[in-house]
mmCIF file as Biopython writes it, N, C-alpha, C and O atoms, coordinates in Angstrom:
data_model
#
loop_
_atom_site.group_PDB
_atom_site.id
_atom_site.type_symbol
_atom_site.label_atom_id
_atom_site.label_alt_id
_atom_site.label_comp_id
_atom_site.label_asym_id
_atom_site.label_entity_id
_atom_site.label_seq_id
_atom_site.pdbx_PDB_ins_code
_atom_site.Cartn_x
_atom_site.Cartn_y
_atom_site.Cartn_z
_atom_site.occupancy
_atom_site.B_iso_or_equiv
_atom_site.auth_seq_id
_atom_site.auth_asym_id
_atom_site.pdbx_PDB_model_num
ATOM 1   N N  . MET A ? 1  ? 126.954 -90.179  80.522 1.0 0.0 1  A 1 
ATOM 2   C CA . MET A ? 1  ? 128.312 -89.706  80.715 1.0 0.0 1  A 1 
ATOM 3   C C  . MET A ? 1  ? 128.876 -89.141  79.415 1.0 0.0 1  A 1 
ATOM 4   O O  . MET A ? 1  ? 129.600 -88.146  79.437 1.0 0.0 1  A 1 
ATOM 5   N N  . SER A ? 2  ? 128.553 -89.763  78.291 1.0 0.0 2  A 1 
ATOM 6   C CA . SER A ? 2  ? 129.109 -89.290  77.022 1.0 0.0 2  A 1 
ATOM 7   C C  . SER A ? 2  ? 128.569 -87.914  76.653 1.0 0.0 2  A 1 
ATOM 8   O O  . SER A ? 2  ? 129.284 -87.114  76.051 1.0 0.0 2  A 1 
ATOM 9   N N  . VAL A ? 3  ? 127.315 -87.627  77.005 1.0 0.0 3  A 1 
ATOM 10  C CA . VAL A ? 3  ? 126.761 -86.299  76.729 1.0 0.0 3  A 1 
ATOM 11  C C  . VAL A ? 3  ? 127.483 -85.254  77.557 1.0 0.0 3  A 1 
ATOM 12  O O  . VAL A ? 3  ? 127.812 -84.177  77.058 1.0 0.0 3  A 1 
ATOM 13  N N  . VAL A ? 4  ? 127.730 -85.567  78.816 1.0 0.0 4  A 1 
ATOM 14  C CA . VAL A ? 4  ? 128.444 -84.644  79.690 1.0 0.0 4  A 1 
ATOM 15  C C  . VAL A ? 4  ? 129.877 -84.466  79.190 1.0 0.0 4  A 1 
ATOM 16  O O  . VAL A ? 4  ? 130.389 -83.347  79.164 1.0 0.0 4  A 1 
ATOM 17  N N  . ALA A ? 5  ? 130.520 -85.552  78.795 1.0 0.0 5  A 1 
ATOM 18  C CA . ALA A ? 5  ? 131.891 -85.469  78.297 1.0 0.0 5  A 1 
ATOM 19  C C  . ALA A ? 5  ? 131.977 -84.617  77.037 1.0 0.0 5  A 1 
ATOM 20  O O  . ALA A ? 5  ? 132.868 -83.776  76.916 1.0 0.0 5  A 1 
ATOM 21  N N  . THR A ? 6  ? 131.062 -84.827  76.105 1.0 0.0 6  A 1 
ATOM 22  C CA . THR A ? 6  ? 131.059 -84.042  74.862 1.0 0.0 6  A 1 
ATOM 23  C C  . THR A ? 6  ? 130.792 -82.581  75.151 1.0 0.0 6  A 1 
ATOM 24  O O  . THR A ? 6  ? 131.462 -81.703  74.605 1.0 0.0 6  A 1 
ATOM 25  N N  . SER A ? 7  ? 129.826 -82.315  75.999 1.0 0.0 7  A 1 
ATOM 26  C CA . SER A ? 7  ? 129.521 -80.937  76.369 1.0 0.0 7  A 1 
ATOM 27  C C  . SER A ? 7  ? 130.712 -80.269  77.034 1.0 0.0 7  A 1 
ATOM 28  O O  . SER A ? 7  ? 131.020 -79.106  76.774 1.0 0.0 7  A 1 
ATOM 29  N N  . TYR A ? 8  ? 131.379 -81.033  77.903 1.0 0.0 8  A 1 
ATOM 30  C CA . TYR A ? 8  ? 132.555 -80.527  78.606 1.0 0.0 8  A 1 
ATOM 31  C C  . TYR A ? 8  ? 133.667 -80.170  77.623 1.0 0.0 8  A 1 
ATOM 32  O O  . TYR A ? 8  ? 134.300 -79.121  77.735 1.0 0.0 8  A 1 
ATOM 33  N N  . LEU A ? 9  ? 133.892 -81.065  76.656 1.0 0.0 9  A 1 
ATOM 34  C CA . LEU A ? 9  ? 134.929 -80.819  75.657 1.0 0.0 9  A 1 
ATOM 35  C C  . LEU A ? 9  ? 134.612 -79.613  74.776 1.0 0.0 9  A 1 
ATOM 36  O O  . LEU A ? 9  ? 135.515 -78.925  74.299 1.0 0.0 9  A 1 
ATOM 37  N N  . LEU A ? 10 ? 133.330 -79.368  74.568 1.0 0.0 10 A 1 
ATOM 38  C CA . LEU A ? 10 ? 132.908 -78.230  73.752 1.0 0.0 10 A 1 
ATOM 39  C C  . LEU A ? 10 ? 132.854 -76.923  74.545 1.0 0.0 10 A 1 
ATOM 40  O O  . LEU A ? 10 ? 132.558 -75.864  73.991 1.0 0.0 10 A 1 
ATOM 41  N N  . GLY A ? 11 ? 133.139 -77.008  75.836 1.0 0.0 11 A 1 
ATOM 42  C CA . GLY A ? 11 ? 133.175 -75.802  76.659 1.0 0.0 11 A 1 
ATOM 43  C C  . GLY A ? 11 ? 131.832 -75.370  77.208 1.0 0.0 11 A 1 
ATOM 44  O O  . GLY A ? 11 ? 131.677 -74.226  77.637 1.0 0.0 11 A 1 
ATOM 45  N N  . VAL A ? 12 ? 130.853 -76.274  77.202 1.0 0.0 12 A 1 
ATOM 46  C CA . VAL A ? 12 ? 129.536 -75.949  77.749 1.0 0.0 12 A 1 
ATOM 47  C C  . VAL A ? 12 ? 129.649 -75.897  79.263 1.0 0.0 12 A 1 
ATOM 48  O O  . VAL A ? 12 ? 130.246 -76.783  79.874 1.0 0.0 12 A 1 
ATOM 49  N N  . SER A ? 13 ? 129.078 -74.864  79.869 1.0 0.0 13 A 1 
ATOM 50  C CA . SER A ? 13 ? 129.163 -74.730  81.321 1.0 0.0 13 A 1 
ATOM 51  C C  . SER A ? 13 ? 128.331 -75.805  82.013 1.0 0.0 13 A 1 
ATOM 52  O O  . SER A ? 13 ? 127.437 -76.399  81.410 1.0 0.0 13 A 1 
ATOM 53  N N  . THR A ? 14 ? 128.637 -76.044  83.281 1.0 0.0 14 A 1 
ATOM 54  C CA . THR A ? 14 ? 127.912 -77.074  84.033 1.0 0.0 14 A 1 
ATOM 55  C C  . THR A ? 14 ? 126.430 -76.746  84.121 1.0 0.0 14 A 1 
ATOM 56  O O  . THR A ? 14 ? 125.602 -77.656  84.162 1.0 0.0 14 A 1 
ATOM 57  N N  . ARG A ? 15 ? 126.084 -75.483  84.151 1.0 0.0 15 A 1 
ATOM 58  C CA . ARG A ? 15 ? 124.671 -75.094  84.219 1.0 0.0 15 A 1 
ATOM 59  C C  . ARG A ? 15 ? 123.936 -75.382  82.919 1.0 0.0 15 A 1 
ATOM 60  O O  . ARG A ? 15 ? 122.747 -75.702  82.932 1.0 0.0 15 A 1 
ATOM 61  N N  . ARG A ? 16 ? 124.637 -75.271  81.802 1.0 0.0 16 A 1 
ATOM 62  C CA . ARG A ? 16 ? 123.991 -75.453  80.502 1.0 0.0 16 A 1 
ATOM 63  C C  . ARG A ? 16 ? 123.990 -76.899  80.021 1.0 0.0 16 A 1 
ATOM 64  O O  . ARG A ? 16 ? 123.412 -77.201  78.977 1.0 0.0 16 A 1 
ATOM 65  N N  . VAL A ? 17 ? 124.615 -77.776  80.750 1.0 0.0 17 A 1 
ATOM 66  C CA . VAL A ? 17 ? 124.641 -79.183  80.368 1.0 0.0 17 A 1 
ATOM 67  C C  . VAL A ? 17 ? 123.260 -79.815  80.542 1.0 0.0 17 A 1 
ATOM 68  O O  . VAL A ? 17 ? 122.965 -80.836  79.921 1.0 0.0 17 A 1 
ATOM 69  N N  . GLU A ? 18 ? 122.419 -79.220  81.375 1.0 0.0 18 A 1 
ATOM 70  C CA . GLU A ? 18 ? 121.100 -79.780  81.650 1.0 0.0 18 A 1 
ATOM 71  C C  . GLU A ? 18 ? 120.271 -79.972  80.382 1.0 0.0 18 A 1 
ATOM 72  O O  . GLU A ? 18 ? 119.595 -80.990  80.239 1.0 0.0 18 A 1 
ATOM 73  N N  . LYS A ? 19 ? 120.314 -79.020  79.471 1.0 0.0 19 A 1 
ATOM 74  C CA . LYS A ? 19 ? 119.484 -79.106  78.262 1.0 0.0 19 A 1 
ATOM 75  C C  . LYS A ? 19 ? 119.879 -80.268  77.359 1.0 0.0 19 A 1 
ATOM 76  O O  . LYS A ? 19 ? 119.006 -81.044  76.971 1.0 0.0 19 A 1 
ATOM 77  N N  . PRO A ? 20 ? 121.172 -80.425  77.001 1.0 0.0 20 A 1 
ATOM 78  C CA . PRO A ? 20 ? 121.515 -81.593  76.172 1.0 0.0 20 A 1 
ATOM 79  C C  . PRO A ? 20 ? 121.219 -82.920  76.860 1.0 0.0 20 A 1 
ATOM 80  O O  . PRO A ? 20 ? 120.848 -83.891  76.201 1.0 0.0 20 A 1 
ATOM 81  N N  . VAL A ? 21 ? 121.379 -82.966  78.174 1.0 0.0 21 A 1 
ATOM 82  C CA . VAL A ? 21 ? 121.135 -84.199  78.922 1.0 0.0 21 A 1 
ATOM 83  C C  . VAL A ? 21 ? 119.638 -84.535  78.918 1.0 0.0 21 A 1 
ATOM 84  O O  . VAL A ? 21 ? 119.264 -85.706  78.855 1.0 0.0 21 A 1 
ATOM 85  N N  . GLU A ? 22 ? 118.789 -83.513  78.985 1.0 0.0 22 A 1 
ATOM 86  C CA . GLU A ? 22 ? 117.342 -83.742  78.968 1.0 0.0 22 A 1 
ATOM 87  C C  . GLU A ? 22 ? 116.901 -84.397  77.664 1.0 0.0 22 A 1 
ATOM 88  O O  . GLU A ? 22 ? 115.923 -85.144  77.649 1.0 0.0 22 A 1 
ATOM 89  N N  . GLN A ? 23 ? 117.608 -84.128  76.577 1.0 0.0 23 A 1 
ATOM 90  C CA . GLN A ? 23 ? 117.261 -84.750  75.300 1.0 0.0 23 A 1 
ATOM 91  C C  . GLN A ? 23 ? 117.449 -86.265  75.344 1.0 0.0 23 A 1 
ATOM 92  O O  . GLN A ? 23 ? 116.848 -86.989  74.550 1.0 0.0 23 A 1 
ATOM 93  N N  . TRP A ? 24 ? 118.266 -86.735  76.254 1.0 0.0 24 A 1 
ATOM 94  C CA . TRP A ? 24 ? 118.482 -88.171  76.424 1.0 0.0 24 A 1 
ATOM 95  C C  . TRP A ? 24 ? 117.547 -88.763  77.479 1.0 0.0 24 A 1 
ATOM 96  O O  . TRP A ? 24 ? 117.643 -89.944  77.809 1.0 0.0 24 A 1 
ATOM 97  N N  . GLY A ? 25 ? 116.638 -87.927  78.007 1.0 0.0 25 A 1 
ATOM 98  C CA . GLY A ? 25 ? 115.656 -88.402  78.972 1.0 0.0 25 A 1 
ATOM 99  C C  . GLY A ? 25 ? 116.095 -88.350  80.418 1.0 0.0 25 A 1 
ATOM 100 O O  . GLY A ? 25 ? 115.414 -88.891  81.289 1.0 0.0 25 A 1 
ATOM 101 N N  . ILE A ? 26 ? 117.215 -87.713  80.689 1.0 0.0 26 A 1 
ATOM 102 C CA . ILE A ? 26 ? 117.705 -87.598  82.072 1.0 0.0 26 A 1 
ATOM 103 C C  . ILE A ? 26 ? 117.204 -86.283  82.632 1.0 0.0 26 A 1 
ATOM 104 O O  . ILE A ? 26 ? 117.564 -85.212  82.143 1.0 0.0 26 A 1 
ATOM 105 N N  . ARG A ? 27 ? 116.372 -86.365  83.657 1.0 0.0 27 A 1 
ATOM 106 C CA . ARG A ? 27 ? 115.742 -85.163  84.203 1.0 0.0 27 A 1 
ATOM 107 C C  . ARG A ? 27 ? 116.420 -84.646  85.480 1.0 0.0 27 A 1 
ATOM 108 O O  . ARG A ? 27 ? 116.348 -83.455  85.784 1.0 0.0 27 A 1 
ATOM 109 N N  . GLN A ? 28 ? 117.060 -85.518  86.203 1.0 0.0 28 A 1 
ATOM 110 C CA . GLN A ? 28 ? 117.638 -85.142  87.488 1.0 0.0 28 A 1 
ATOM 111 C C  . GLN A ? 28 ? 119.152 -85.242  87.449 1.0 0.0 28 A 1 
ATOM 112 O O  . GLN A ? 28 ? 119.720 -86.257  87.852 1.0 0.0 28 A 1 
ATOM 113 N N  . LEU A ? 29 ? 119.804 -84.202  86.968 1.0 0.0 29 A 1 
ATOM 114 C CA . LEU A ? 29 ? 121.265 -84.151  86.956 1.0 0.0 29 A 1 
ATOM 115 C C  . LEU A ? 29 ? 121.670 -82.792  87.523 1.0 0.0 29 A 1 
ATOM 116 O O  . LEU A ? 29 ? 121.487 -81.758  86.880 1.0 0.0 29 A 1 
ATOM 117 N N  . SER A ? 30 ? 122.211 -82.810  88.710 1.0 0.0 30 A 1 
ATOM 118 C CA . SER A ? 30 ? 122.554 -81.554  89.378 1.0 0.0 30 A 1 
ATOM 119 C C  . SER A ? 30 ? 123.881 -81.008  88.863 1.0 0.0 30 A 1 
ATOM 120 O O  . SER A ? 30 ? 124.669 -81.715  88.234 1.0 0.0 30 A 1 
ATOM 121 N N  . LYS A ? 31 ? 124.096 -79.748  89.146 1.0 0.0 31 A 1 
ATOM 122 C CA . LYS A ? 31 ? 125.351 -79.101  88.765 1.0 0.0 31 A 1 
ATOM 123 C C  . LYS A ? 31 ? 126.537 -79.767  89.454 1.0 0.0 31 A 1 
ATOM 124 O O  . LYS A ? 31 ? 127.616 -79.872  88.871 1.0 0.0 31 A 1 
ATOM 125 N N  . SER A ? 32 ? 126.340 -80.216  90.683 1.0 0.0 32 A 1 
ATOM 126 C CA . SER A ? 32 ? 127.434 -80.875  91.401 1.0 0.0 32 A 1 
ATOM 127 C C  . SER A ? 32 ? 127.752 -82.236  90.776 1.0 0.0 32 A 1 
ATOM 128 O O  . SER A ? 32 ? 128.912 -82.647  90.757 1.0 0.0 32 A 1 
ATOM 129 N N  . GLN A ? 33 ? 126.740 -82.937  90.266 1.0 0.0 33 A 1 
ATOM 130 C CA . GLN A ? 33 ? 127.003 -84.207  89.588 1.0 0.0 33 A 1 
ATOM 131 C C  . GLN A ? 33 ? 127.802 -83.970  88.313 1.0 0.0 33 A 1 
ATOM 132 O O  . GLN A ? 33 ? 128.718 -84.730  88.001 1.0 0.0 33 A 1 
ATOM 133 N N  . VAL A ? 34 ? 127.458 -82.918  87.574 1.0 0.0 34 A 1 
ATOM 134 C CA . VAL A ? 34 ? 128.195 -82.585  86.357 1.0 0.0 34 A 1 
ATOM 135 C C  . VAL A ? 34 ? 129.631 -82.228  86.705 1.0 0.0 34 A 1 
ATOM 136 O O  . VAL A ? 34 ? 130.559 -82.631  86.004 1.0 0.0 34 A 1 
ATOM 137 N N  . SER A ? 35 ? 129.821 -81.475  87.783 1.0 0.0 35 A 1 
ATOM 138 C CA . SER A ? 35 ? 131.169 -81.106  88.217 1.0 0.0 35 A 1 
ATOM 139 C C  . SER A ? 35 ? 131.985 -82.338  88.602 1.0 0.0 35 A 1 
ATOM 140 O O  . SER A ? 35 ? 133.173 -82.418  88.291 1.0 0.0 35 A 1 
ATOM 141 N N  . GLU A ? 36 ? 131.352 -83.299  89.278 1.0 0.0 36 A 1 
ATOM 142 C CA . GLU A ? 36 ? 132.044 -84.541  89.645 1.0 0.0 36 A 1 
ATOM 143 C C  . GLU A ? 36 ? 132.457 -85.320  88.398 1.0 0.0 36 A 1 
ATOM 144 O O  . GLU A ? 36 ? 133.563 -85.857  88.334 1.0 0.0 36 A 1 
ATOM 145 N N  . MET A ? 37 ? 131.564 -85.378  87.408 1.0 0.0 37 A 1 
ATOM 146 C CA . MET A ? 37 ? 131.897 -86.067  86.157 1.0 0.0 37 A 1 
ATOM 147 C C  . MET A ? 37 ? 133.042 -85.369  85.440 1.0 0.0 37 A 1 
ATOM 148 O O  . MET A ? 37 ? 133.927 -86.022  84.886 1.0 0.0 37 A 1 
ATOM 149 N N  . ALA A ? 38 ? 133.024 -84.044  85.452 1.0 0.0 38 A 1 
ATOM 150 C CA . ALA A ? 38 ? 134.094 -83.279  84.808 1.0 0.0 38 A 1 
ATOM 151 C C  . ALA A ? 38 ? 135.427 -83.517  85.517 1.0 0.0 38 A 1 
ATOM 152 O O  . ALA A ? 38 ? 136.464 -83.636  84.865 1.0 0.0 38 A 1 
ATOM 153 N N  . ALA A ? 39 ? 135.401 -83.588  86.839 1.0 0.0 39 A 1 
ATOM 154 C CA . ALA A ? 39 ? 136.630 -83.862  87.589 1.0 0.0 39 A 1 
ATOM 155 C C  . ALA A ? 39 ? 137.151 -85.256  87.257 1.0 0.0 39 A 1 
ATOM 156 O O  . ALA A ? 39 ? 138.360 -85.452  87.137 1.0 0.0 39 A 1 
ATOM 157 N N  . HIS A ? 40 ? 136.261 -86.211  87.109 1.0 0.0 40 A 1 
ATOM 158 C CA . HIS A ? 40 ? 136.661 -87.571  86.729 1.0 0.0 40 A 1 
ATOM 159 C C  . HIS A ? 40 ? 137.288 -87.563  85.333 1.0 0.0 40 A 1 
ATOM 160 O O  . HIS A ? 40 ? 138.301 -88.222  85.097 1.0 0.0 40 A 1 
ATOM 161 N N  . LEU A ? 41 ? 136.687 -86.821  84.423 1.0 0.0 41 A 1 
ATOM 162 C CA . LEU A ? 41 ? 137.233 -86.710  83.073 1.0 0.0 41 A 1 
ATOM 163 C C  . LEU A ? 41 ? 138.605 -86.041  83.092 1.0 0.0 41 A 1 
ATOM 164 O O  . LEU A ? 41 ? 139.509 -86.462  82.370 1.0 0.0 41 A 1 
ATOM 165 N N  . ASP A ? 42 ? 138.765 -85.004  83.913 1.0 0.0 42 A 1 
ATOM 166 C CA . ASP A ? 42 ? 140.070 -84.346  84.039 1.0 0.0 42 A 1 
ATOM 167 C C  . ASP A ? 42 ? 141.142 -85.340  84.464 1.0 0.0 42 A 1 
ATOM 168 O O  . ASP A ? 42 ? 142.254 -85.329  83.936 1.0 0.0 42 A 1 
ATOM 169 N N  . ALA A ? 43 ? 140.802 -86.198  85.422 1.0 0.0 43 A 1 
ATOM 170 C CA . ALA A ? 43 ? 141.761 -87.184  85.908 1.0 0.0 43 A 1 
ATOM 171 C C  . ALA A ? 43 ? 142.130 -88.182  84.801 1.0 0.0 43 A 1 
ATOM 172 O O  . ALA A ? 43 ? 143.292 -88.567  84.670 1.0 0.0 43 A 1 
ATOM 173 N N  . GLN A ? 44 ? 141.143 -88.594  84.013 1.0 0.0 44 A 1 
ATOM 174 C CA . GLN A ? 44 ? 141.418 -89.526  82.919 1.0 0.0 44 A 1 
ATOM 175 C C  . GLN A ? 44 ? 142.288 -88.879  81.840 1.0 0.0 44 A 1 
ATOM 176 O O  . GLN A ? 44 ? 143.203 -89.513  81.313 1.0 0.0 44 A 1 
ATOM 177 N N  . VAL A ? 45 ? 142.007 -87.640  81.519 1.0 0.0 45 A 1 
ATOM 178 C CA . VAL A ? 45 ? 142.798 -86.932  80.509 1.0 0.0 45 A 1 
ATOM 179 C C  . VAL A ? 45 ? 144.228 -86.742  81.002 1.0 0.0 45 A 1 
ATOM 180 O O  . VAL A ? 45 ? 145.181 -86.930  80.246 1.0 0.0 45 A 1 
ATOM 181 N N  . GLU A ? 46 ? 144.373 -86.375  82.251 1.0 0.0 46 A 1 
ATOM 182 C CA . GLU A ? 46 ? 145.705 -86.182  82.830 1.0 0.0 46 A 1 
ATOM 183 C C  . GLU A ? 46 ? 146.506 -87.481  82.807 1.0 0.0 46 A 1 
ATOM 184 O O  . GLU A ? 46 ? 147.692 -87.480  82.476 1.0 0.0 46 A 1 
ATOM 185 N N  . ALA A ? 47 ? 145.853 -88.587  83.160 1.0 0.0 47 A 1 
ATOM 186 C CA . ALA A ? 47 ? 146.535 -89.888  83.130 1.0 0.0 47 A 1 
ATOM 187 C C  . ALA A ? 47 ? 146.949 -90.253  81.703 1.0 0.0 47 A 1 
ATOM 188 O O  . ALA A ? 47 ? 148.039 -90.785  81.489 1.0 0.0 47 A 1 
ATOM 189 N N  . PHE A ? 48 ? 146.092 -89.972  80.741 1.0 0.0 48 A 1 
ATOM 190 C CA . PHE A ? 48 ? 146.412 -90.261  79.343 1.0 0.0 48 A 1 
ATOM 191 C C  . PHE A ? 48 ? 147.571 -89.407  78.849 1.0 0.0 48 A 1 
ATOM 192 O O  . PHE A ? 48 ? 148.463 -89.899  78.158 1.0 0.0 48 A 1 
ATOM 193 N N  . ARG A ? 49 ? 147.555 -88.141  79.203 1.0 0.0 49 A 1 
ATOM 194 C CA . ARG A ? 49 ? 148.607 -87.232  78.744 1.0 0.0 49 A 1 
ATOM 195 C C  . ARG A ? 49 ? 149.963 -87.552  79.356 1.0 0.0 49 A 1 
ATOM 196 O O  . ARG A ? 49 ? 150.996 -87.280  78.745 1.0 0.0 49 A 1 
ATOM 197 N N  . ASN A ? 50 ? 149.971 -88.123  80.547 1.0 0.0 50 A 1 
ATOM 198 C CA . ASN A ? 50 ? 151.228 -88.389  81.245 1.0 0.0 50 A 1 
ATOM 199 C C  . ASN A ? 50 ? 151.640 -89.859  81.216 1.0 0.0 50 A 1 
ATOM 200 O O  . ASN A ? 50 ? 152.534 -90.263  81.961 1.0 0.0 50 A 1 
ATOM 201 N N  . ARG A ? 51 ? 151.000 -90.665  80.366 1.0 0.0 51 A 1 
ATOM 202 C CA . ARG A ? 51 ? 151.344 -92.082  80.283 1.0 0.0 51 A 1 
ATOM 203 C C  . ARG A ? 51 ? 152.721 -92.242  79.644 1.0 0.0 51 A 1 
ATOM 204 O O  . ARG A ? 51 ? 153.115 -91.416  78.820 1.0 0.0 51 A 1 
ATOM 205 N N  . PRO A ? 52 ? 153.444 -93.271  80.003 1.0 0.0 52 A 1 
ATOM 206 C CA . PRO A ? 52 ? 154.745 -93.521  79.369 1.0 0.0 52 A 1 
ATOM 207 C C  . PRO A ? 52 ? 154.541 -93.996  77.930 1.0 0.0 52 A 1 
ATOM 208 O O  . PRO A ? 52 ? 153.673 -94.825  77.657 1.0 0.0 52 A 1 
ATOM 209 N N  . LEU A ? 53 ? 155.329 -93.473  77.040 1.0 0.0 53 A 1 
ATOM 210 C CA . LEU A ? 53 ? 155.212 -93.835  75.627 1.0 0.0 53 A 1 
ATOM 211 C C  . LEU A ? 53 ? 156.254 -94.865  75.195 1.0 0.0 53 A 1 
ATOM 212 O O  . LEU A ? 53 ? 156.248 -95.312  74.048 1.0 0.0 53 A 1 
ATOM 213 N N  . ASP A ? 54 ? 157.126 -95.234  76.088 1.0 0.0 54 A 1 
ATOM 214 C CA . ASP A ? 54 ? 158.173 -96.189  75.714 1.0 0.0 54 A 1 
ATOM 215 C C  . ASP A ? 54 ? 157.838 -97.629  76.125 1.0 0.0 54 A 1 
ATOM 216 O O  . ASP A ? 54 ? 158.689 -98.511  76.009 1.0 0.0 54 A 1 
ATOM 217 N N  . SER A ? 55 ? 156.634 -97.874  76.597 1.0 0.0 55 A 1 
ATOM 218 C CA . SER A ? 55 ? 156.306 -99.207  77.081 1.0 0.0 55 A 1 
ATOM 219 C C  . SER A ? 55 ? 155.623 -100.101 76.036 1.0 0.0 55 A 1 
ATOM 220 O O  . SER A ? 55 ? 155.307 -101.252 76.337 1.0 0.0 55 A 1 
ATOM 221 N N  . GLY A ? 56 ? 155.393 -99.605  74.839 1.0 0.0 56 A 1 
ATOM 222 C CA . GLY A ? 56 ? 154.717 -100.450 73.861 1.0 0.0 56 A 1 
ATOM 223 C C  . GLY A ? 56 ? 155.069 -100.068 72.443 1.0 0.0 56 A 1 
ATOM 224 O O  . GLY A ? 56 ? 155.768 -99.089  72.179 1.0 0.0 56 A 1 
ATOM 225 N N  . HIS A ? 57 ? 154.552 -100.883 71.541 1.0 0.0 57 A 1 
ATOM 226 C CA . HIS A ? 57 ? 154.773 -100.645 70.116 1.0 0.0 57 A 1 
ATOM 227 C C  . HIS A ? 57 ? 153.650 -99.761  69.588 1.0 0.0 57 A 1 
ATOM 228 O O  . HIS A ? 57 ? 152.474 -100.069 69.783 1.0 0.0 57 A 1 
ATOM 229 N N  . TYR A ? 58 ? 153.997 -98.688  68.935 1.0 0.0 58 A 1 
ATOM 230 C CA . TYR A ? 58 ? 153.003 -97.778  68.370 1.0 0.0 58 A 1 
ATOM 231 C C  . TYR A ? 58 ? 153.164 -97.754  66.851 1.0 0.0 58 A 1 
ATOM 232 O O  . TYR A ? 58 ? 154.244 -97.479  66.328 1.0 0.0 58 A 1 
ATOM 233 N N  . THR A ? 59 ? 152.073 -98.046  66.165 1.0 0.0 59 A 1 
ATOM 234 C CA . THR A ? 59 ? 152.093 -98.055  64.712 1.0 0.0 59 A 1 
ATOM 235 C C  . THR A ? 59 ? 152.266 -96.648  64.164 1.0 0.0 59 A 1 
ATOM 236 O O  . THR A ? 59 ? 152.971 -96.446  63.176 1.0 0.0 59 A 1 
ATOM 237 N N  . PHE A ? 60 ? 151.629 -95.683  64.796 1.0 0.0 60 A 1 
ATOM 238 C CA . PHE A ? 60 ? 151.680 -94.304  64.347 1.0 0.0 60 A 1 
ATOM 239 C C  . PHE A ? 60 ? 152.256 -93.415  65.435 1.0 0.0 60 A 1 
ATOM 240 O O  . PHE A ? 60 ? 152.042 -93.668  66.621 1.0 0.0 60 A 1 
ATOM 241 N N  . VAL A ? 61 ? 152.962 -92.407  65.057 1.0 0.0 61 A 1 
ATOM 242 C CA . VAL A ? 61 ? 153.528 -91.462  66.023 1.0 0.0 61 A 1 
ATOM 243 C C  . VAL A ? 61 ? 152.824 -90.134  65.863 1.0 0.0 61 A 1 
ATOM 244 O O  . VAL A ? 61 ? 153.136 -89.180  66.575 1.0 0.0 61 A 1 
#
């Protein structure tokens, strides 16, 4: 998942993610699986960006 996430953040297309993933020994990762992972990451990023900031103490702003 971290390879897909890093590739996604770097703007690597779903088709080109296969090569970096193969370096980790994963041979069977379809384009649709990469798209599903990217959609999951989008949801996590959206939740993080829209979280309330007034509910806790933050050391740094």
